[in-house]
C-alpha positions in Angstrom: -10.4 -15.8 20.6 -9.3 -12.5 19.2 -9.7 -12.3 15.4 -6.9 -10.6 13.6 -6.0 -10.3 9.9 -2.9 -12.4 9.4 -2.2 -12.1 5.6 -3.8 -11.4 2.3 -2.8 -12.7 -1.2 -2.0 -10.0 -3.8 -2.2 -11.2 -7.4 0.4 -9.4 -9.6 1.6 -9.5 -13.2 5.1 -9.5 -11.8 5.2 -10.4 -8.1 8.9 -9.5 -7.7 8.3 -6.0 -9.1 5.1 -5.4 -7.1 6.5 -6.8 -3.8 9.7 -4.8 -4.1 7.8 -1.6 -5.0 5.6 -1.9 -1.9 8.5 -2.7 0.5 10.6 0.1 -0.9 7.8 2.7 -0.9 6.8 1.9 2.7 10.4 1.4 3.9 9.8 -2.2 4.9 12.1 -5.2 4.9 12.7 -6.7 1.5 10.1 -9.4 0.4 10.8 -12.9 1.6 10.0 -16.0 -0.5 7.5 -18.5 0.9 6.4 -21.2 -1.5 5.1 -19.5 -4.6 4.8 -16.2 -2.8 6.9 -13.1 -2.1 5.9 -12.0 1.4 6.0 -8.3 2.6 5.3 -8.0 6.3 4.1 -4.8 7.9 4.8 -3.9 11.5 1.6 -5.2 13.0 2.3 -8.8 11.9 0.1 -8.7 8.8 1.6 -9.8 5.5 0.9 -9.2 1.9 1.7 -12.3 0.0 2.4 -11.5 -3.7 1.8 -14.2 -6.3 2.1 -14.1 -10.1 -1.2 -14.2 -11.9 -1.7 -17.0 -14.4 -0.7 -16.1 -18.0 -3.5 -14.1 -19.6 -5.3 -13.6 -16.3 -6.9 -10.2 -15.9 -6.3 -8.9 -12.3 -9.0 -6.8 -10.7 -7.1 -4.0 -8.9 -7.5 -3.9 -5.1 -7.0 -1.2 -2.5 -4.5 -1.5 0.4 -4.5 1.2 3.1 -1.6 1.7 5.6 -1.8 3.7 8.8 1.5 5.5 9.3 2.9 8.1 11.6 3.3 11.8 10.6 7.1 11.4 10.1 6.6 8.2 8.1 4.1 9.9 5.9 6.7 12.6 5.1 9.2 10.0 4.1 6.8 7.8 2.0 5.2 10.9 0.4 8.8 12.1 -0.4 9.4 8.8 -2.3 6.2 9.2 -4.3 7.2 12.7 -5.3 10.9 11.7 -5.9 9.8 9.0 -8.3 7.4 11.3 -10.1 4.4 9.0 -9.4 0.9 10.3 -9.9 -0.9 10.7 -6.6 -4.4 11.8 -5.5 -6.3 13.0 -2.5 -9.2 10.7 -3.2 -9.8 7.0 -4.1 -11.5 8.0 -7.4 -8.5 9.8 -8.7 -10.4 13.0 -9.2 -8.0 15.2 -7.1 -4.6 14.7 -8.7 -1.5 16.2 -7.1 -3.2 16.7 -3.8 -3.3 15.0 -0.4 -6.4 14.9 1.9 -6.7 16.0 5.6 -9.5 13.7 6.8 -10.0 13.7 10.6 -7.1 16.2 11.0 -4.5 13.9 9.5 -3.1 13.4 6.1 -3.7 10.8 3.4 -2.7 10.1 -0.2 -3.4 7.5 -2.9 -1.2 6.1 -5.7 -0.9 3.0 -7.8 1.6 0.1 -7.7 3.0 -1.4 -10.9 0.1 -3.8 -11.1 -2.6 -1.2 -10.8 -3.4 -1.8 -7.1 -4.4 1.4 -5.3 -2.2 2.1 -2.3 -3.1 4.6 0.4 -1.3 6.0 3.4 -3.1 7.8 6.2 -2.0 9.3 9.5 -5.3 9.1 11.3 -7.7 6.2 11.0 -11.0 6.8 9.3 -13.4 8.0 12.0 -10.5 9.6 13.9 -8.7 8.4 17.0 -10.9 7.1 19.8 -11.5 9.6 22.6 
């Protein structure tokens, strides 16, 4: 059996806002309801299933990284800039207004409305296999 990630649950203060934000920023299909979730599916079959946090529940922000092509990076990064969203070259938020060039690609971090850290990269960490 080949093990593959199928989905992950993303707790949000407002699942509709957070799911719509992700799908809009990445240029994905709009979220689809499934039970208590709003599901955003990425192109490799993995989904992020957004659910509202319980009232008063403190959400621990998570990190979600997406591998994109160079042209997709340009489009997504353009949306970040167009919306005036703060972005960073590093996961610690110490390099504001910059992108990184790890392994000869490009990468950038920004936050969703619920405080989750989103990342797009054009080359996987470690580089492409030889």
